[in-house]
C-alpha positions as CSV (number, residue, x, y, z in Angstrom):
1,X,-31.9,-8.7,-36.4
2,X,-31.2,-5.5,-34.5
3,X,-27.8,-3.8,-34.8
4,X,-25.8,-3.4,-31.6
5,X,-24.4,0.1,-31.0
6,X,-21.5,1.0,-28.8
7,X,-22.4,3.6,-26.1
8,X,-20.4,6.8,-26.6
9,X,-18.8,6.4,-23.2
10,X,-17.5,2.9,-24.2
11,X,-16.4,3.8,-27.7
12,X,-12.7,3.5,-28.5
13,X,-10.7,6.7,-28.7
14,X,-10.7,8.5,-32.0
15,X,-7.7,8.5,-34.3
16,X,-5.0,10.9,-33.1
17,X,-6.0,10.7,-29.4
18,X,-3.1,8.6,-28.3
19,X,-0.5,10.8,-30.0
20,X,-2.2,14.0,-28.7
21,X,-2.1,12.5,-25.2
22,X,1.6,11.7,-25.6
23,X,2.3,15.2,-26.8
24,X,0.6,16.8,-23.8
25,X,2.4,14.4,-21.4
26,X,5.7,15.2,-23.0
27,X,5.0,19.0,-22.6
28,X,4.1,18.5,-19.0
29,X,7.2,16.4,-18.3
30,X,9.7,19.2,-19.4
31,X,9.0,21.5,-16.4
32,X,8.9,18.4,-14.1
33,X,12.4,17.4,-15.2
34,X,13.7,21.0,-14.5
35,X,12.0,21.0,-11.0
36,X,13.5,17.6,-10.2
37,X,17.0,18.7,-11.2
38,X,16.7,21.8,-9.1
39,X,15.5,19.8,-6.0
40,X,18.3,17.2,-6.5
41,X,21.0,19.9,-6.6
42,X,19.4,21.8,-3.7
43,X,18.7,24.9,-5.7
44,X,16.2,27.5,-4.6
45,X,12.7,26.5,-5.8
46,X,10.8,29.2,-3.9
47,X,9.0,30.1,-7.1
48,X,8.0,26.5,-7.8
49,X,4.8,27.7,-9.6
50,X,7.2,28.6,-12.5
51,X,7.5,24.9,-13.1
52,X,4.3,23.5,-11.6
53,X,1.8,25.6,-13.5
54,X,2.8,24.5,-17.1
55,X,3.2,20.9,-15.8
56,X,-0.4,20.9,-14.4
57,X,-1.8,22.5,-17.6
58,X,-0.2,19.8,-19.7
59,X,-1.5,17.0,-17.4
60,X,-5.0,18.4,-17.4
61,X,-4.9,18.7,-21.1
62,X,-3.8,15.0,-21.4
63,X,-7.0,14.0,-19.5
64,X,-9.3,16.3,-21.5
65,X,-8.1,15.3,-24.9
66,X,-9.3,11.8,-24.3
67,X,-12.9,13.0,-23.6
68,X,-15.4,12.3,-26.4
69,X,-16.9,15.8,-26.6
70,X,-15.3,18.2,-29.0
71,X,-15.5,21.0,-26.4
72,X,-13.2,19.2,-24.0
73,X,-10.7,18.4,-26.8
74,X,-10.6,22.1,-27.8
75,X,-9.9,23.1,-24.2
76,X,-7.1,20.6,-24.2
77,X,-5.5,22.2,-27.3
78,X,-5.9,25.7,-25.7
79,X,-4.0,24.3,-22.6
80,X,-1.3,23.0,-24.9
81,X,-0.8,26.5,-26.3
82,X,-0.7,27.9,-22.8
83,X,2.1,25.4,-21.9
84,X,4.1,26.5,-24.9
85,X,3.7,30.2,-23.8
86,X,4.7,29.4,-20.2
87,X,7.7,27.2,-21.1
88,X,8.8,28.5,-24.5
89,X,12.3,29.2,-23.1
90,X,13.0,25.5,-22.7
91,X,13.5,25.4,-26.5
92,X,16.8,27.2,-26.1
93,X,18.1,24.1,-24.3
94,X,18.0,22.2,-27.6
95,X,21.2,24.1,-28.5
96,X,22.9,22.4,-25.4
97,X,22.9,18.6,-26.0
98,X,25.9,18.3,-23.7
99,X,23.8,19.5,-20.7
100,X,21.0,16.9,-20.1
101,X,18.9,19.1,-17.9
102,X,18.9,21.9,-20.5
103,X,18.5,19.6,-23.5
104,X,15.8,17.2,-22.3
105,X,13.2,19.8,-21.3
106,X,13.6,21.4,-24.7
107,X,13.2,18.0,-26.3
108,X,10.0,17.5,-24.5
109,X,8.1,20.8,-24.3
110,X,7.7,22.4,-27.8
111,X,7.9,19.1,-29.8
112,X,5.3,17.8,-27.4
113,X,3.1,20.8,-27.9
114,X,3.4,20.6,-31.7
115,X,2.5,16.9,-31.6
116,X,-0.5,17.6,-29.3
117,X,-1.8,20.3,-31.6
118,X,-1.5,18.4,-34.8
119,X,-2.8,15.1,-33.4
120,X,-5.4,16.9,-31.4
121,X,-6.9,18.4,-34.5
122,X,-6.9,15.0,-36.1
123,X,-8.6,13.6,-33.0
124,X,-11.4,16.2,-33.2
125,X,-12.0,15.5,-36.9
126,X,-11.8,11.7,-36.4
127,X,-14.3,11.8,-33.5
128,X,-16.9,13.5,-35.8
129,X,-16.2,10.9,-38.5
130,X,-16.3,7.9,-36.1
131,X,-12.7,6.8,-37.0
132,X,-11.1,4.9,-34.1
133,X,-7.5,4.8,-33.2
134,X,-5.4,2.1,-34.9
135,X,-2.4,0.0,-34.2
136,X,-0.3,2.2,-36.4
137,X,-0.8,5.1,-34.0
138,X,0.3,3.0,-31.0
139,X,3.5,2.0,-32.9
140,X,4.1,5.7,-33.7
141,X,3.8,6.6,-30.0
142,X,6.3,3.9,-29.1
143,X,8.7,5.1,-31.8
144,X,8.5,8.7,-30.6
145,X,9.2,7.6,-27.0
146,X,12.1,5.5,-28.3
147,X,13.7,8.4,-30.1
148,X,13.2,10.8,-27.1
149,X,14.7,8.2,-24.8
150,X,17.7,7.6,-27.1
151,X,18.4,11.3,-27.4
152,X,18.2,11.7,-23.6
153,X,20.7,8.9,-23.2
154,X,23.1,10.4,-25.7
155,X,22.7,13.8,-23.9
156,X,23.5,12.1,-20.6
157,X,26.7,10.5,-22.0
158,X,27.7,13.9,-23.5
159,X,27.1,15.7,-20.2
160,X,29.3,13.3,-18.2
161,X,32.0,13.1,-20.9
162,X,32.0,16.9,-21.5
163,X,32.7,17.8,-17.8
164,X,35.8,20.0,-17.7
165,X,38.2,20.5,-14.8
166,X,41.3,22.6,-14.3
167,X,44.6,21.1,-13.2
168,X,45.0,21.4,-9.4
169,X,48.3,23.4,-9.7
170,X,46.8,25.8,-12.3
171,X,43.7,26.3,-10.2
172,X,45.8,27.1,-7.1
173,X,47.6,29.8,-9.1
174,X,44.4,31.6,-10.0
175,X,44.1,35.2,-8.7
176,X,40.3,34.9,-8.2
177,X,37.7,32.1,-7.9
178,X,34.2,32.8,-9.1
179,X,31.5,30.3,-8.2
180,X,28.3,30.0,-10.2
181,X,25.7,28.3,-8.1
182,X,21.9,28.4,-7.8
183,X,21.7,30.8,-10.8
184,X,23.9,33.4,-9.0
185,X,27.4,34.6,-8.9
186,X,28.9,34.1,-5.5
187,X,29.5,37.9,-5.1
188,X,27.7,40.9,-6.3
189,X,31.0,42.6,-7.3
190,X,34.6,41.6,-7.9
191,X,37.8,43.7,-7.8
192,X,40.7,42.4,-9.8
193,X,44.0,43.6,-11.3
194,X,44.5,43.8,-15.1
195,X,45.9,40.6,-16.4
196,X,44.6,38.5,-13.5
197,X,43.5,34.9,-14.1
198,X,40.1,33.9,-12.8
199,X,39.0,30.3,-12.0
200,X,35.3,30.0,-12.8
201,X,33.4,27.0,-11.4
202,X,29.9,26.0,-12.3
203,X,28.2,24.0,-9.5
204,X,24.8,23.9,-11.2
205,X,23.4,21.1,-13.4
206,X,22.8,23.7,-16.1
207,X,25.0,25.6,-18.6
208,X,26.2,29.0,-17.4
209,X,28.5,31.5,-19.1
210,X,31.1,34.0,-17.8
211,X,30.4,36.9,-20.1
212,X,31.7,40.4,-20.3
213,X,30.4,41.8,-23.6
214,X,32.5,45.0,-23.4
215,X,35.7,43.0,-23.2
216,X,34.7,40.3,-25.7
217,X,34.8,37.6,-23.1
218,X,32.2,34.8,-23.4
219,X,33.1,31.5,-21.8
220,X,30.7,28.6,-21.7
221,X,30.7,26.3,-18.7
222,X,28.8,23.0,-18.8
223,X,27.3,21.4,-15.7
224,X,29.9,20.8,-12.9
225,X,32.7,22.3,-15.0
226,X,35.4,24.8,-14.4
227,X,37.6,26.9,-16.6
228,X,40.4,29.5,-16.4
229,X,39.7,33.0,-17.8
230,X,42.5,35.5,-18.5
231,X,41.4,39.0,-18.0
232,X,42.7,41.9,-20.1
233,X,44.5,44.9,-18.7
234,X,42.0,47.5,-19.6
235,X,40.9,49.2,-16.4
236,X,37.2,49.9,-15.7
237,X,34.0,48.6,-14.3
238,X,32.1,46.0,-16.4
239,X,28.9,44.1,-16.3
240,X,29.5,40.4,-15.8
241,X,26.6,38.1,-16.8
242,X,25.5,34.6,-17.5
243,X,24.1,35.1,-21.0
244,X,21.4,32.4,-20.9
245,X,20.0,33.6,-17.6
246,X,20.1,37.4,-18.1
247,X,17.1,39.0,-19.9
248,X,18.8,42.4,-20.3
249,X,22.6,42.3,-20.6
250,X,22.9,46.1,-20.7
251,X,20.8,46.7,-17.5
252,X,20.4,43.5,-15.5
253,X,17.6,43.3,-13.0
254,X,17.3,41.6,-9.6
255,X,16.2,38.3,-11.2
256,X,19.1,38.2,-13.7
257,X,22.3,36.3,-13.2
258,X,24.7,39.2,-13.2
259,X,27.5,40.9,-11.2
260,X,30.0,43.7,-11.4
261,X,33.6,43.3,-12.2
262,X,36.2,46.1,-11.7
263,X,39.6,45.9,-13.2
264,X,42.1,48.2,-11.4
């Protein structure tokens, strides 16, 4: 009696492949979520490659990790590392669970990359040993998706519940209104009087701050939130920044979210 062998092309995936694929798809989804939020809010997406490149790298990796040959799997792991390098900044969003479009990309990218790397190494070793994927791995993938989905729902609830507004009468009494929109302050410079009250409004779906480090002012504003800020009386010209979106607070560049505020 002759033994029937399964052709390599028809062999089941090796152990670890499903989880590695899930990790790469998670990593690719983070930039896609950010791009979708930007498009929905009508933000400037002129540099769409910033989001598209890591997403494409993750999707290509998800295809390659399912190939039988070790070389393709190794390339997939290299792509996972490149995604982490291109979108590492999404991890900072994990500190903002009350802002869904900050939090969810952080929840997807780096955890996804770590899952892809660990499971991908297991997939390479299992392929050499002829160990196929089991039902336990499928259940683990479903459990991971369930946890991610639950955390995303909690973040969405916190985002809606955490929206802050200012009483209409108090807002009308503000000496200055500063709008934060499309990752920019609405003016390049502001002139105010010492002791003025500023109404700061965040129109973006992401967390921004109204920060003047020299004056010890650091006010967080969640998505679609507004707050009143009382300015001190010290005269001078100060750098006003959004801390999460400014790379150099001491010398902001063109791409930084910054402005100048002069207290007379």
